[in-house]
C-alpha positions as CSV (number, residue, x, y, z in Angstrom):
1,M,13.4,-13.7,15.5
2,L,12.6,-16.8,13.8
3,P,11.0,-18.5,16.5
4,R,8.4,-15.6,16.6
5,F,7.5,-16.3,13.0
6,V,7.0,-20.1,13.9
7,F,4.6,-19.1,16.4
8,L,2.8,-16.7,14.3
9,L,2.5,-19.6,11.5
10,R,1.0,-21.5,14.4
11,L,-1.4,-19.1,15.2
12,L,-2.5,-18.3,11.7
13,D,-2.6,-22.0,10.7
14,S,-6.4,-22.1,10.8
15,N,-6.3,-19.9,7.7
16,L,-3.8,-21.2,5.3
17,H,-4.2,-18.6,2.8
18,S,-4.4,-15.4,4.6
19,P,-2.5,-12.3,3.6
20,E,-0.9,-12.2,6.8
21,R,0.5,-15.8,6.9
22,H,1.8,-15.2,3.2
23,L,3.5,-12.1,4.7
24,I,5.1,-14.0,7.3
25,E,6.3,-16.7,4.8
26,L,7.8,-14.1,2.6
27,R,9.7,-12.8,5.6
28,I,11.1,-16.2,6.5
29,E,12.2,-16.7,3.0
30,H,13.9,-13.1,2.9
31,A,15.7,-14.0,6.2
32,D,16.8,-17.5,4.9
33,L,18.2,-15.6,1.6
34,D,20.0,-13.3,3.8
35,A,21.7,-16.1,5.7
36,M,22.6,-18.1,2.6
37,I,24.1,-14.9,0.9
38,D,26.2,-14.2,3.8
39,R,27.5,-17.7,4.1
40,L,28.2,-17.9,0.1
41,S,30.0,-14.5,0.3
42,Q,32.4,-15.8,2.8
43,A,32.9,-19.1,1.0
44,L,35.6,-19.7,-1.7
45,P,35.7,-20.1,-4.5
46,L,33.0,-17.4,-4.7
47,D,30.1,-18.0,-6.7
48,E,29.3,-14.5,-8.1
49,L,26.5,-15.6,-10.4
50,L,24.7,-17.4,-7.5
51,I,25.1,-14.7,-5.4
52,R,23.7,-12.3,-7.8
53,R,20.7,-14.5,-8.5
54,L,20.0,-15.0,-4.7
55,K,20.3,-11.2,-4.2
56,K,17.8,-10.7,-7.0
57,R,15.4,-12.9,-5.5
58,R,15.8,-11.2,-2.2
59,L,15.0,-7.9,-3.6
60,I,11.8,-9.3,-5.7
61,L,11.0,-10.6,-2.2
62,R,11.6,-7.2,-0.3
63,D,9.3,-5.6,-2.9
64,E,6.4,-8.2,-2.2
65,I,6.8,-7.9,1.3
66,T,6.5,-3.9,0.9
67,R,3.5,-4.3,-1.3
68,L,1.8,-6.8,0.9
69,E,2.3,-4.7,4.1
70,R,0.9,-1.6,2.4
71,S,-2.4,-3.7,1.4
72,L,-2.7,-4.8,4.9
73,T,-2.2,-1.2,6.6
74,P,-5.3,1.0,6.6
75,N,-4.8,4.2,4.9
76,E,-5.1,6.8,7.6
77,P,-5.7,10.6,6.9
78,A,-2.4,12.6,7.9
């Protein structure tokens, strides 16, 4: 899925500060944190403090992604 994000980043390169580009960057960072947490969870010795901090950052990113997605999605009546 990462190559799709790279393609989208290039597509949005003309507008460096667009909300869509920011959303893509957040998703990439979230995916990177996922991979890092997975690797660290399997490594010995286990650095629980670092893993906790990374998970907290990942959760903050997820909240920001959700907030940005909601702001980009038009409200439609049910």
